[in-house]
N, CA and C of each residue as an Amber inpcrd file, in Angstrom:
protein
   348
 140.7580000  93.1610000 200.7560000 141.4480000  94.1170000 201.5930000
 140.6200000  94.3860000 202.8390000 141.2920000  94.4650000 203.9410000
 140.6650000  94.7660000 205.2260000 140.8920000  96.2420000 205.5490000
 139.8260000  96.9400000 205.8990000 139.9350000  98.3120000 206.3970000
 139.3740000  98.3420000 207.8060000 140.1350000  98.9090000 208.7200000
 139.7030000  99.1080000 210.1040000 139.4310000 100.5950000 210.2800000
 138.2250000 100.9200000 210.6870000 137.8140000 102.3110000 210.7740000
 137.4150000 102.6620000 212.2090000 137.8810000 103.8120000 212.6880000
 137.3580000 104.3260000 213.9560000 136.3170000 105.3840000 213.6200000
 135.2820000 105.4550000 214.4490000 134.1510000 106.3100000 214.1210000
 133.4500000 106.7480000 215.3880000 132.8060000 107.8880000 215.3280000
 131.9930000 108.3810000 216.4320000 130.5210000 108.2550000 216.1070000
 129.7580000 107.6510000 217.0040000 128.3220000 107.4780000 216.7860000
 127.6020000 108.8090000 216.5520000 128.1250000 109.8970000 217.1220000
 127.4330000 111.1740000 216.9610000 127.4310000 111.6570000 215.5150000
 128.1750000 110.9900000 214.6500000 128.2000000 111.3330000 213.2240000
 127.3410000 110.3910000 212.3940000 126.5480000 109.5670000 213.0470000
 125.6910000 108.6230000 212.3380000 126.3700000 107.2730000 212.1890000
 125.7660000 106.4330000 211.3910000 126.2960000 105.0810000 211.1860000
 127.3260000 105.1100000 210.0590000 128.5010000 104.5370000 210.2990000
 129.5210000 104.5430000 209.2480000 129.2020000 103.5330000 208.1480000
 129.7440000 103.7760000 206.9770000 129.5960000 102.8270000 205.8800000
 130.6020000 101.7140000 206.0980000 130.0950000 100.5640000 206.5320000
 130.9770000  99.4380000 206.8380000 130.1960000  98.1370000 206.7000000
 130.9540000  97.0540000 206.6010000 130.3250000  95.7340000 206.5820000
 129.9920000  95.2660000 207.9860000 130.8190000  95.6700000 208.9490000
 130.6800000  95.2270000 210.3360000 130.8790000  96.4270000 211.2480000
 130.1370000  96.4710000 212.3420000 130.2260000  97.5710000 213.2870000
 130.3600000  97.0000000 214.6970000 131.3830000  97.4460000 215.3960000
 131.6120000  97.0210000 216.7770000 131.5390000  98.2420000 217.6860000
 130.7140000  98.1580000 218.7150000 130.5570000  99.2440000 219.6750000
 131.5770000  99.0580000 220.7990000 132.5150000  99.9760000 220.9150000
 133.5160000  99.8950000 221.9870000 133.3200000 101.0250000 223.0030000
 132.1220000 101.6070000 223.0150000 131.8710000 102.7380000 223.9090000
 131.7260000 102.3360000 225.3720000 131.6870000 101.0450000 225.6590000
 131.6280000 100.6130000 227.0610000 132.9860000 100.7280000 227.7440000
 134.0610000 100.8450000 226.9660000 135.3720000 101.0640000 227.5750000
 135.3830000 102.4350000 228.2430000 136.1930000 102.5780000 229.2940000
 136.2580000 103.8520000 230.0110000 136.8290000 104.9150000 229.0700000
 136.1530000 106.0440000 229.0150000 136.5240000 107.1260000 228.1170000
 137.6000000 108.0050000 228.7550000 138.7870000 108.0920000 228.1560000
 139.8390000 108.9570000 228.7000000 139.4110000 110.4210000 228.7900000
 138.4960000 110.8540000 227.9480000 138.0390000 112.2370000 227.9520000
 137.4270000 112.6210000 229.2930000 136.8470000 111.6540000 229.9790000
 136.2170000 111.9330000 231.2750000 137.2440000 112.1580000 232.3910000
 138.4870000 111.8430000 232.1110000 139.5780000 112.0770000 233.0540000
 140.2530000 113.3860000 232.6590000 140.0780000 114.4250000 233.4630000
 140.5860000 115.7520000 233.1100000 142.0900000 115.7620000 232.8330000
 142.8260000 114.8990000 233.5060000 144.2720000 114.8440000 233.2960000
 144.6460000 114.2700000 231.9320000 143.7310000 113.5190000 231.3250000
 144.0280000 112.8780000 230.0440000 143.4750000 113.6290000 228.8330000
 142.6240000 114.6200000 229.0500000 141.9910000 115.2970000 227.9050000
 143.0110000 115.8550000 226.9200000 144.0450000 116.4420000 227.4260000
 145.0760000 117.0160000 226.5460000 146.4080000 116.2880000 226.7050000
 146.3390000 115.0450000 227.1760000 147.5610000 114.2600000 227.4000000
 148.1740000 113.8470000 226.0650000 149.4660000 113.5820000 226.0800000
 150.1010000 113.0710000 224.8590000 149.4910000 111.7290000 224.4540000
 149.6040000 111.4440000 223.1850000 149.0430000 110.2250000 222.5800000
 149.4350000 108.9650000 223.3590000 150.7060000 108.8480000 223.7440000
 151.1740000 107.6350000 224.4220000 150.5030000 107.4330000 225.7720000
 150.1640000 108.5080000 226.4700000 149.4840000 108.3880000 227.7670000
 148.0590000 107.8600000 227.5910000 147.3850000 108.3220000 226.5560000
 146.0270000 107.8530000 226.2870000 146.0540000 106.3820000 225.8900000
 146.9940000 106.0210000 225.0440000 147.1170000 104.6210000 224.6240000
 147.4130000 103.7390000 225.8290000 148.3070000 104.1690000 226.6900000
 148.6350000 103.4000000 227.9010000 147.3970000 103.2350000 228.7810000
 146.6390000 104.3040000 228.9730000 145.4180000 104.2560000 229.7750000
 144.4430000 103.2160000 229.2140000 144.2630000 103.2300000 227.8950000
 143.3310000 102.2910000 227.2660000 143.8140000 100.8510000 227.4020000
 145.0880000 100.6150000 227.1700000 145.6260000  99.2540000 227.2360000
 145.5700000  98.6700000 228.6470000 145.5440000  99.5190000 229.6570000
 145.5090000  99.0470000 231.0390000 144.1000000  98.6990000 231.5210000
 143.1020000  98.9960000 230.7280000 141.7300000  98.7000000 231.1490000
 141.4700000  97.2020000 231.1570000 140.6970000  96.7880000 232.1450000
 140.3200000  95.3800000 232.2330000 139.5700000  94.9570000 230.9710000
 140.0040000  93.8750000 230.3850000 139.3470000  93.3270000 229.2210000
 139.8410000  93.8650000 227.8880000 140.6490000  94.9090000 227.9010000
 141.0950000  95.5160000 226.6410000 141.8750000  94.5210000 225.7840000
 142.8430000  93.8540000 226.3720000 143.6790000  92.9170000 225.6160000
 142.8430000  91.7680000 225.0700000 141.9490000  91.2210000 225.8890000
 141.0890000  90.1330000 225.4370000 140.1960000  90.5990000 224.2810000
 139.6760000  91.8160000 224.3950000 138.8130000  92.3660000 223.3530000
 139.5540000  92.4740000 222.0190000 140.7010000  93.1130000 222.0090000
 141.3930000  93.3200000 220.7350000 141.9000000  91.9980000 220.1580000
 142.2930000  91.0700000 221.0110000 142.7120000  89.7520000 220.4980000
 141.5390000  89.0090000 219.8620000 140.3820000  89.0500000 220.5060000
 139.2010000  88.3780000 219.9660000 138.7570000  89.0290000 218.6500000
 138.7990000  90.3380000 218.5900000 138.4270000  91.0380000 217.3540000
 139.3930000  90.6890000 216.2300000 140.6680000  90.6550000 216.5440000
 141.6720000  90.2950000 215.5350000 141.4510000  88.8630000 215.0490000
 141.1360000  87.9540000 215.9740000 140.8460000  86.5620000 215.5800000
 139.6590000  86.5050000 214.6210000 138.5920000  87.2170000 214.9450000
 137.3960000  87.2230000 214.1040000 137.6950000  87.8090000 212.7270000
 138.3800000  88.9180000 212.6930000 138.7070000  89.5620000 211.4200000
 139.6170000  88.6720000 210.5870000 140.5230000  87.9660000 211.2290000
 141.4140000  87.0440000 210.5140000 140.6160000  85.9340000 209.8320000
 139.5550000  85.4810000 210.4680000 138.7000000  84.4590000 209.8510000
 138.0380000  85.0170000 208.5950000 137.4750000  86.2030000 208.6960000
 136.8550000  86.8200000 207.5240000 137.8740000  87.0290000 206.4090000
 139.0630000  87.4500000 206.7720000 140.1000000  87.6850000 205.7640000
 140.4820000  86.3860000 205.0640000 140.5530000  85.3240000 205.8060000
 140.9020000  84.0180000 205.2380000 139.8150000  83.5350000 204.2780000
 138.5610000  83.6900000 204.6830000 137.4470000  83.2040000 203.8750000
 137.1450000  84.0810000 202.6620000 137.3280000  85.3770000 202.7970000
 136.9890000  86.3080000 201.7230000 138.1370000  87.2700000 201.4540000
 139.3130000  86.7240000 201.2230000 140.5200000  87.5440000 201.0510000
 140.4720000  88.4490000 199.8220000 139.6260000  88.1500000 198.8550000
 139.5430000  88.9810000 197.6580000 138.5000000  90.0930000 197.7660000
 137.7870000  90.1430000 198.8560000 136.7600000  91.1640000 199.0440000
 137.3070000  92.3520000 199.8290000 136.6560000  93.4840000 199.6690000
 136.9670000  94.6600000 200.4700000 136.0260000  94.6540000 201.6660000
 136.5810000  94.4140000 202.8360000 135.7910000  94.3390000 204.0640000
 136.1550000  95.4960000 204.9780000 135.1360000  96.2040000 205.4400000
 135.3440000  97.3530000 206.3230000 134.7580000  97.0260000 207.6880000
 135.6050000  97.1240000 208.7040000 135.2160000  96.8840000 210.0850000
 135.2770000  98.2240000 210.8170000 134.1340000  98.7130000 211.2600000
 134.0680000  99.9830000 211.9790000 134.0170000  99.7230000 213.4730000
 134.8500000 100.4260000 214.2020000 134.8720000 100.3810000 215.6630000
 134.3960000 101.7530000 216.1270000 133.3060000 101.7690000 216.8920000
 132.6570000 103.0340000 217.2150000 132.5690000 103.2800000 218.7110000
 132.6930000 104.5580000 219.0510000 132.4090000 105.0390000 220.4000000
 131.6270000 106.3380000 220.2290000 131.3950000 107.0710000 221.2840000
 130.5070000 108.2270000 221.1750000 131.0160000 109.2880000 220.2060000
 132.2930000 109.6640000 220.2980000 132.8100000 110.7460000 219.4480000
 133.9140000 110.3050000 218.4930000 134.4660000 109.1260000 218.6980000
 135.5400000 108.6640000 217.8240000 136.8690000 109.3400000 218.0850000
 137.0400000 109.8690000 219.2850000 138.2650000 110.6020000 219.6020000
 139.3370000 109.7160000 220.2220000 138.9690000 108.8810000 221.1720000
 139.9580000 108.1360000 221.9410000 139.7840000 106.6210000 221.8460000
 138.6410000 106.1390000 222.3190000 138.4650000 104.6910000 222.4770000
 138.5400000 103.9360000 221.1590000 137.7180000 104.3000000 220.1980000
 137.7240000 103.5440000 218.9440000 139.0500000 103.6680000 218.1900000
 139.7060000 104.8290000 218.1460000 141.0070000 104.8750000 217.4630000
 142.0670000 103.9860000 218.1200000 142.0800000 103.9360000 219.4390000
 143.0710000 103.0930000 220.1200000 142.7870000 101.6220000 219.8450000
 141.5230000 101.2340000 219.8600000 141.1740000  99.8450000 219.5570000
 141.5800000  99.5060000 218.1260000 141.2850000 100.3850000 217.1840000
 141.6540000 100.1480000 215.7830000 143.1600000  99.9550000 215.6420000
 143.9300000 100.8130000 216.2690000 145.3930000 100.7000000 216.1730000
 145.8880000  99.3870000 216.7780000 145.3050000  98.9980000 217.8990000
 145.7250000  97.7530000 218.5590000 145.3720000  96.5290000 217.7090000
 144.1730000  96.5050000 217.1440000 143.7660000  95.3880000 216.2790000
 144.6530000  95.3600000 215.0370000 144.9110000  96.5120000 214.4790000
 145.7830000  96.6030000 213.3000000 147.1670000  96.0390000 213.5920000
 147.7330000  96.3800000 214.7350000 149.0630000  95.8680000 215.1070000
 149.0680000  94.3420000 215.1670000 148.0160000  93.7610000 215.7390000
 147.9280000  92.2990000 215.8460000 147.8290000  91.6680000 214.4600000
 146.9480000  92.2150000 213.6340000 146.7720000  91.6610000 212.2920000
 148.0640000  91.7500000 211.4790000 148.7170000  92.8900000 211.5340000
 149.9620000  93.0670000 210.7810000 151.0450000  92.1180000 211.2780000
 151.0880000  91.8780000 212.5890000 152.0660000  90.9310000 213.1480000
 151.8000000  89.5120000 212.6430000 150.5560000  89.2320000 212.2910000
 150.1760000  87.9210000 211.7400000 150.3450000  87.8630000 210.2240000
 150.7900000  88.9530000 209.6310000 150.9810000  88.9870000 208.1880000
 149.7150000  89.3060000 207.4040000 148.7080000  89.8400000 208.0790000
 147.4520000  90.1960000 207.4180000 147.4960000  91.6860000 207.0730000
 147.3500000  91.9530000 205.8090000 147.3970000  93.3350000 205.3340000
 146.0920000  94.0410000 205.6750000 146.1990000  95.2310000 206.2330000
 145.0080000  96.0080000 206.5500000 145.3370000  97.4910000 206.4870000
 144.3080000  98.2620000 206.2070000 144.4190000  99.7110000 206.2210000
 143.6700000 100.2470000 207.4300000 144.1200000 101.4010000 207.9080000
 143.4800000 102.0520000 209.0520000 142.9210000 103.3860000 208.5790000
 141.7040000 103.6690000 209.0160000 141.0540000 104.9280000 208.6930000
 140.4300000 105.4910000 209.9710000 140.8420000 106.7120000 210.3320000
 140.2880000 107.3460000 211.5190000 139.3720000 108.4880000 211.1140000
 138.3150000 108.6680000 211.8940000 137.4230000 109.7960000 211.6700000
 138.1470000 111.1070000 211.9290000 137.5250000 112.1960000 211.5200000
 138.1670000 113.5100000 211.5930000 138.4460000 113.9840000 213.0080000
 137.7710000 113.4240000 214.0090000 137.9510000 113.8730000 215.3960000
 138.9480000 113.0320000 216.1910000 139.5800000 112.0770000 215.5750000
 140.5030000 111.2050000 216.2890000 141.6180000 112.0100000 216.9540000
 141.8670000 111.6990000 218.1990000 142.9700000 112.3340000 218.9430000
 144.2060000 111.4310000 218.9640000 144.1270000 110.2970000 218.3040000
 145.2180000 109.3210000 218.2960000 145.9400000 109.3600000 216.9660000
């Protein structure tokens, strides 16, 4: 089973097999207009960032390889940013959508501070 987890580094290191740092993506929180924006506006902002689509496609490709090779194992992939509110949850949801479209079963787990 594949689990995709969003996490904030300020809470320490998550319990996972793999950890991906996505904190280099532009943080919507730094944009005052987006701090309290609806979920769809934040997701749109993240998807429009340069490199976002390539990143989530590459991550989905990598995870698909692990799933193929070790389909009977429980593998946890943590995607982390500073607080786990915006960037990592959006990346997790996007990777999950790609995997599910490919017929790969996965669970999503968001940290307690997720705004998505």
